[in-house]
C-alpha positions in Angstrom: 112.1 15.5 95.5 108.7 13.9 95.7 107.4 11.6 93.0 103.7 12.1 92.6 101.1 9.4 92.6 98.2 10.5 90.3 94.8 9.0 90.2 92.6 9.5 87.1 88.9 8.5 86.9 87.9 8.3 83.3 84.4 8.9 82.0 83.0 9.4 78.5 83.2 13.2 78.7 85.9 14.1 81.3 88.8 13.0 83.4 88.9 13.6 87.2 92.5 13.8 88.4 93.9 13.7 91.9 97.5 14.3 92.9 98.0 12.4 96.2 101.1 14.2 97.7 99.6 17.7 97.7 95.9 16.9 97.5 95.4 18.9 94.2 92.4 17.9 92.1 91.4 19.0 88.7 88.9 18.0 85.9 89.8 17.9 82.2 87.9 17.0 79.1 88.3 13.5 77.8 89.6 14.8 74.5 92.9 15.6 72.8 92.7 19.2 74.2 92.0 17.8 77.7 95.0 15.4 77.4 97.2 18.4 76.5 95.8 20.4 79.5 96.4 17.5 81.8 100.0 17.1 80.6 100.5 20.8 81.2 99.0 20.6 84.7 101.3 17.7 85.6 104.1 19.8 84.2 107.7 18.9 84.9 106.8 17.4 88.3 108.3 13.9 88.7 105.4 11.4 88.4 105.8 8.0 90.0 102.7 6.6 88.4 99.3 7.6 86.9 96.7 5.1 88.0 93.4 4.6 86.1 90.8 1.9 85.7 89.9 0.0 82.6 86.8 1.7 81.2 86.1 0.0 77.9 86.6 2.4 75.0 86.8 5.5 77.2 90.4 4.9 78.3 92.0 3.9 75.0 92.7 7.4 73.7 93.9 8.5 77.2 96.3 5.5 77.3 97.6 6.1 73.7 98.3 9.9 74.2 99.6 9.9 77.8 101.4 6.5 77.8 104.2 8.0 75.8 105.0 10.7 78.3 103.8 9.4 81.7 104.2 6.1 83.6 100.7 4.5 83.4 99.2 1.8 85.6 95.9 0.3 84.5 94.0 -1.4 87.3 91.0 -3.7 87.5 87.9 -1.7 88.5 86.8 -4.4 91.0 90.1 -4.4 92.7 89.9 -0.6 93.0 86.4 -0.8 94.5 87.6 -3.5 97.0 90.5 -1.2 98.0 88.1 1.7 98.5 85.8 -0.5 100.7 88.7 -1.7 102.7 89.5 1.9 103.5 85.9 2.7 104.5 85.1 4.7 101.4 81.5 4.2 100.5 80.9 7.3 98.3 81.1 6.6 94.6 81.9 9.8 92.8 84.4 10.6 90.1 86.5 12.8 92.3 86.5 10.2 95.1 87.5 7.4 92.7 90.4 9.5 91.4 91.6 10.0 95.0 91.2 6.2 95.8 93.2 5.3 92.6 96.1 7.6 93.6 96.1 6.1 97.2 96.0 2.6 95.7 99.0 3.3 93.5 101.0 4.6 96.5 99.9 1.9 99.0 100.8 -1.0 96.7 103.7 0.7 94.9 102.0 -0.4 91.7 104.4 -1.1 88.8 104.3 0.9 85.6 103.1 -1.1 82.6 105.5 -2.3 79.9 105.5 -0.4 76.6 103.4 -3.0 74.8 100.7 -2.9 77.5 100.0 0.8 77.3 100.1 3.8 75.0 103.8 3.6 74.0 103.4 0.5 71.8 101.4 -0.6 68.8 99.4 -3.2 70.7 96.6 -0.8 71.9 96.3 0.7 68.4 95.9 -2.8 66.9 93.3 -3.8 69.6 91.4 -0.6 68.9 91.4 -1.3 65.1 90.1 -4.8 65.6 87.4 -3.6 68.0 86.2 -1.0 65.5 86.2 -3.6 62.7 84.2 -6.0 64.8 81.9 -3.2 65.8 81.1 -2.2 62.3 80.5 -5.9 61.4 78.2 -6.5 64.4 76.3 -3.2 63.8 75.2 -4.6 60.4 73.8 -7.7 61.9 72.8 -6.5 65.4 72.5 -2.7 65.8 71.7 -3.1 69.5 75.2 -4.2 70.2 77.4 -1.3 71.4 81.1 -1.6 70.9 81.7 1.5 73.1 81.8 -0.6 76.2 83.8 -3.6 74.9 87.3 -4.1 76.5 
């Protein structure tokens, strides 16, 4: 049985997902309902890894919800871009990025993150709480600062 390599490009409003082994692609909302739909789409298929880029605040809910069920691998966006360039991919769209992330996971046989590094542990929740606390403090002193893009 094939273990699937999944690439997910995460944006503020949606998730573009690509399953490498059969070339299936789908778009889901970046919301609790979208996470449920994604989990249903992946179904009972054996998933080797779900590869996604750090995207500031946009990936935290994804990581928290799906990290419990699926093996997640968070990669550096610059490394993903370099991998794409090395493969001659110049287009920069969400669907292309999802495909590149799935290829990168398979090519490097990327290791799944430990529980504390992704959604299964308490560390991401604590980081999110600290970020939100810092954000509300900085908004009082400097409203131009946006915590949405902090890592």
